[in-house]
C-alpha positions in Angstrom: -4.7 -13.5 6.0 -2.1 -10.8 6.0 -2.5 -7.2 7.3 -3.2 -5.8 3.8 -6.0 -8.2 3.1 -7.6 -7.6 6.5 -7.4 -3.8 6.0 -8.9 -4.1 2.5 -11.7 -6.4 3.7 -12.4 -4.1 6.6 -12.6 -1.0 4.3 -14.8 -2.9 1.8 -17.2 -4.1 4.5 -17.4 -0.6 6.1 -18.1 0.9 2.6 -20.8 -1.7 1.8 -22.4 -1.2 5.3 -22.5 2.6 4.8 -24.0 2.1 1.3 -26.6 -0.2 2.7 -27.5 2.3 5.4 -27.7 5.1 2.9 -30.0 3.2 0.6 -32.2 2.0 3.5 -32.3 5.5 5.0 -33.4 7.1 1.8 -36.0 4.5 0.8 -37.4 2.2 3.5 -36.8 4.3 6.6 -37.4 7.7 5.2 -39.9 9.6 7.4 -40.2 6.6 9.9 -37.3 7.5 12.2 -37.8 9.8 15.2 -35.4 12.7 15.8 -33.0 10.8 18.1 -33.1 7.6 16.0 -32.6 9.6 12.8 -29.5 11.3 14.3 -28.1 8.0 15.6 -28.8 6.2 12.3 -26.9 8.8 10.2 -24.0 9.0 12.7 -23.6 5.2 12.3 -23.6 5.7 8.6 -21.0 8.5 8.9 -18.9 6.4 11.2 -18.8 3.5 8.7 -17.9 5.9 5.9 -15.0 7.4 8.1 -13.8 3.9 8.9 -13.7 3.0 5.2 -11.8 6.3 4.5 -9.3 5.5 7.3 -8.7 2.0 6.0 -8.0 3.4 2.5 -5.6 6.0 3.9 -3.7 3.3 5.9 -3.6 1.1 2.8 -2.1 3.9 0.7 0.5 4.6 3.4 1.4 0.9 3.6 1.8 0.7 -0.2 4.0 3.7 -0.2 6.2 2.3 2.6 6.5 -1.0 0.7 7.3 0.7 -2.6 10.0 2.8 -0.8 11.5 -0.3 0.8 11.6 -2.1 -2.6 13.3 0.9 -4.3 15.9 1.1 -1.5 16.6 -2.7 -1.9 16.8 -2.3 -5.7 19.3 0.6 -5.3 21.4 -1.4 -2.8 21.5 -4.4 -5.1 22.4 -2.2 -8.1 25.2 -0.5 -6.2 26.6 -3.9 -5.0 26.5 -5.2 -8.6 28.3 -2.2 -10.0 31.0 -2.5 -7.3 31.5 -6.2 -7.9 31.7 -5.6 -11.7 34.3 -2.8 -11.1 36.4 -5.1 -8.8 36.3 -7.9 -11.5 37.5 -5.5 -14.1 40.4 -4.2 -12.0 41.7 -7.7 -11.3 44.7 -8.6 -13.4 43.8 -11.2 -15.9 46.9 -12.5 -17.7 45.0 -14.6 -20.2 43.0 -11.8 -21.8 45.8 -9.2 -22.2 48.8 -9.7 -24.5 52.1 -9.4 -22.8 54.0 -6.2 -23.3 57.6 -6.5 -24.3 60.0 -5.1 -21.8 62.2 -2.3 -22.9 
């Protein structure tokens, strides 16, 4: 599995975990947690949410870097193609041009 797939799986799992904690905290555990357990529980939920956000930010940065690299390669290839076409046009080709009479 490549880095992009790992990053996306990590973000998705963190998001699913945070969502599960949110649902459980608002339904099953509502009113059952003590003060310290309540604080710890929601800090874990916040931590999972922040981890999902961090994974998304890193993924966007990676996509931008990859797109920038592809654009750079495309520009280099285009410039090379233009240069090779220009060199090919400048080469004397006696078969295509009619001979000019000498004066």
